[in-house]
N, C-alpha and C positions, 0 to 999 in steps of 0.2 A: 505494500499499499505505499501511497505518496506520504511524505511526511515532512515537515520543516524543523530544522533544528537550530538553536538558539543558544549562545553563550549564557550560562548561568540558569537557562530555562530547562535544557535537553531537547529530546525529539517528541516531536508532537505529531498524531498521526491526523492526515487531513480527511480523512474518510474516503467515501467513493459517490458516485451517481446513482447508487441502486444495485449495482453489480459487486462482484466479488474482488475487483482488483483495481488500481490506480496506479498511474505513474507520474511524477513529478518530472518535468523536462527544463524548466527555466524559473528563474527567480530576480526581481527587479530591486531597486534599493528602497522599495517600501514594503519588502518582505511580500508580494503579491506574486503566486504562482502559476504558471501555467502547464499544462500537460495533458494526459489524456487517462480517461476511467472508464471501465465497464457501465453499462445502464443495465437494467434488468432483463433485456433481450440478449445480453452478452456480446453487444457491437459496442467498440471504443467510440467515444465522443472527445472532444478537446473541452478542457474545463480551464476557468480562470477562478484561482479561490484566494480571496481577502479575509483579511482578520475579522471584519464587519460583517459579511456576506457570506462566509463559508464558501462551498463548493459550486460554482455555477454552470451548468451546461451551456456551449456556446453554439449548439447547434449544427448546423450541416449546409452544403450547398445544394441540398435537395436530395442528396442520396442517404444512404446509411449511415456512414462512418466519419470520424474527423479525428485531429490528434493536435494537439498544441506543442509547438517547438520553441518558440520565444517569445520575449514579452519587454517590452521597454518600461520606463519611468512613468509613462503617460495611462500605464494600464493598457497599452494596446496589444493583441497576440498576434501571431502568426504561425501558421501549421499547413496542413492539407487536410481536406476534405472532398470527399466522393460528389461529383455532381449528378443530375438525375441518369445520366447513362453510366454511372459507376467509374467514371474515370477521376483519376485523383487531380485535384488542383491546388495550387497555392492560394491559400486565402489570408486575408487581412481582417481582423475583428477589432471594432472599435466601441467603446463604450457609447451610448445612446445612438449609435448607427448599425450596429450588427457586423454580420460577415460577408465579404466581398470577395469573388475571386479575381486572381490577380494574372489570369490567363497561362500562356505557355510561349513559348519560341517557335510555335508552328507545329509541336508534337502533341503527343494524345496526354501527358501526365505533367505535373510541376507539384513542388513541395519547396515550403518557405522555412529555413531554420534560424534567421536571425531578424532583429530588427532594432534601429536605434532611435533616440528621442526626436528625431528630424522625420520619421515614419519613411526611411530609407530600410527596403526588405530585400534581404539576400537569400539564396536558396539554389536549385537546381530545376532545370526544365527539358523535357524531350525536346529535341530540334526535328525539324522535316525529316531528316534523314536518319532518325532512329537512336540518333547519340543524346546523351545528356550534357547540358553545358551549364555552368553555373551564371547566374543572372543577378541584377541591382535592378530592383524596381522602384521608382519613385512616382508621386501623383503627378508632377509635370511629363516626365517623360515615358513612364509604363515601363514595362519589362525590356532590360537592356542586356544583350549577350556579351559576356567577359571573355569568351573564348575558351582557350586551352593554352597547356605548355607543350603543343605539337601532337598529343594523342588525341583519341576520339571524344573523351568523357572529362569531365570536370564537376565540381561542387562548392558553391560557397557556403560556409558554415556560420560565419560571425561578422558583423562590421562594428566598426568604433563610432562615438559619438563624430568624428569628424570623416565618415565616410570611407576609411579603408577597409578595405573587404579582405579577408582571409577564407582559404579553403584548400583544397586537394585537387590535384588535375594528372592525367597522365599524360606522360611524355612521349615523344616520338620514338623513344628508346623502349617503351612498354611499362616504364616504370610508375608509380605513383609520387607525386613529389607535393608538398605545402607549397602554396603561393600566397602573395601578398599582391593586391592591386590597388592602384589609386588612379584618380582621374587625370593626373597630369602623367603619371609612369606608366599606365597600362598594367 
């Protein structure tokens, strides 16, 4: 089960959305937690946990499942959710606005892993040729392909408050290597 641990207070069980298990994936500076929990029908749903409100089901994009992977200090959550066709899409959930799909890079599926306080989102999306590429999403520019280190696939896993993106990419030699991407340096 998902938990939060605080110095001097120890571990606290965050509960579930009525199912038998939950997983905490991310926490912000206000100790708000994002993750996924099984609901009574044994399907995973993205959640936001707050001290005041407990665990809240963030819903889906029209399919059955969702999972939260990142949260910023504004309480905005990102992750992936099945759409009505059963395909996973990266999502952004905002308090008072709900969940929205961030689209893809031309392929069938995408997933978001990180978000900063400027609501810049990173993750991985299938491309039209079936590979997966790291992406940066912004409200002004939509989903931007960050490319690879020469191989077919990459994945962005985190973004700093200044917009520096980190992740993993396959190289042209067939190995996987960590990368750091900046707007100025690529």
